[in-house]
N, C-alpha and C positions, 0 to 999 in steps of 0.2 A: 654544507649538507641541508639542505630545504625538506622540509615537510608539510605532504598534500595530505590533506584533508577528501577522505571519500564519501559521498551518500550514501554508500550500503554500508557503511558502517564498519570496516576495515574487514580483515578477512580471519581475524581470531575468532575466538568464545570472548563472549562479553562476561561481566558477573550474572547480569541477571538471565534469567531461562526462557524470556522471549513470551510472544503470543501462545507457543504451541507448550509449554510447561516441558518438566521431561518426564513425566507418567503419562502422557497424551496415550501412549499404544497398551498400556498395563492396565489392565483390570482388576479393582481391588477386593479382595473377598474371595477368591474364585479358585474351587478344590479341584486337579483333575482328577477326572474319574478314571480308573483300569477297566477296561475291559478281559472279559476273565478269556485267557489263553488257553487252545488244549495242548497238556504236554505233548512232546515228541521223545517220541521211542525209536529207539532203535530196531530196523523189520529185521535186520540180521538176527537178532536176539529172539524177537519173537518168532518168526520161523525156523529158528534155529540152525542156521546154514552153518556149514561147516568150514565151505569153500567155495572163495570167490570167484567166479572163472571170469579169466580175461575173453574170453574166445564170446562170449554171452553183450554181445554190443547191446541190446536190445536195455538191458540191464544199466552198463557202463553208462550209455548216455543217459540215464536218469540222473545220473551223480555231474553233467555237466552241462551247463548250461548253451547257448548257440557261440560266443566266443571261445568255447572250450576252453573255459578255467574250469578247475575241479572245486566244487560248492564244499565249503567250510563245513565240521562239524553241526556250528552251531545254526546253519539252514537246510542240512540236510539231516539234522536230528539223530545220525549215526552214534553208537559209544565210539569210543578213539581206539577199543581193538579191532572193530569193523572198516573204523575208516581209513588206518593205516592198510586195512588187506583191499579196500577201494583202490586210495591211490598207487598202491603198487600195480593192483588188477587192470585200471587204466592207463599207466607208462605203461604196461607191455601190450596193450592193445597201443597203443600209439607206434611205439615201435615194428609192432606186424602191420598197420595201415590200415586196421581196422577203423580205429577212430581218430578222425582228424588231429593234428597238433593245430592249426589256427581254422579260423573261420575261412572261408573266402569269401 
């Protein structure tokens, strides 16, 4: 077995960090400033909606994007009780072809 030396220094990492260094892209002493976010609230609780109607297509389409997936609670802002009712209404509307299963 014969070892060949390369001008580039080989394929692995060497002991030194090189001219770029390991902390090149990092800024020292930087603190993240968090923006104030508006608290999400359940609009069904706010309006005191007792029943989410599956025939109300305009309301249901607000909770489904173009790809026809159902928005999760953390994005839609609904409470868990009303999120379950929204999911049930969307699934019923899909079965009756009021809302598409998939986007074309």
